[in-house]
Steps between C-alpha positions, in 0.01 A plus 500: 500500500262785402613707797864458390424621147319812624774591743782449249679838488642431154150438368369817666784703349424364153132588540584857610740548211247368249240740644737796459566398141126481435448850644756634257347314207153631590641852528657465156170385352319787677750748353413379151124498564493849653727630223250373245217673688706820493537466122123471461446805722752694293329399174164609644644841591468451875745731677594244767717192528566242769843512661541123543612448141783524253557865417665479161210359298274770640737794462625384162146506361416821685804665343405362157160666534663832597762515225399547137789287370392274214555132574580553869157374604553175306843455659348566844231237444750240379734567794207477741393163362858374518530615862179322597611182325836508677335554839256214434779272381700578814194429714427172327857373488585612854300202626779273372815714517601780731697668221176623346405650833829689493424617146161633612663669797756665270232610254294656778812668644565657158133601487543673838818678393332621180202619705733716709671636187161567339370680809805724527549569129148532362258597775443853625458364853725194551371469858170381355668163436634448852219265603538305177875468558437381857259234366764393249762471773265292716432267207871477427558400862230232475641364174851502647379321814332237282807455285717456810254235621530322163880505527490369854254225409720393209803485731333270750599133479253277322261309723492124492165335496442257783397154384141432596460261789255213462209524739490199728169405649 
C-alpha cells in the first residue's frame, strides 16, 4: 500500500506544484523583507541597496529626499506603507487563493516597469540599473512560474480519500 502511494504520479505532481507555489510565496516574502532592509539603509544614508527587492518604495523615498517639495516626503512614506501592506496581504492570502498570487505578480510587474521608466527618465546613467532590472525579470519569472503551478493545481481533479482498511491479525 505504501509503495503505491509513493509511486502515484498524481500525488507526485501535486507535491511538485505545491513546492513551486511555496517557492513563489517565499520569494514574495523575501522581496518585502529585503525592501524593508533597503528602506533602513536609505534612512541611514547608506549609498547601497539590494537588488532583490521592490524598487518603487526605495526610489520613491530616495526621490522624496532629493526633491524639496513640501508634503512629498509624507506622501512617499504613506505610499510605501501601503505598498508593503498590499504585498504582505497578497503573500498571506495567496496561501488560500491563487488570485492574490496574480495580484502580487501584477504589482511586481508594474514595479519593474516603473523601475525601467525611472532609470531612463531620471538617472544620468540608465545602464546602472541593468542588473537590478535583470533581477526583477528573474523574480517575475519565478512568480509567474509559481502562479502557473497554482492554476494547474487548482485545475486538477479533487482526490478521493481511500477508506482505511482494518488491520487483521
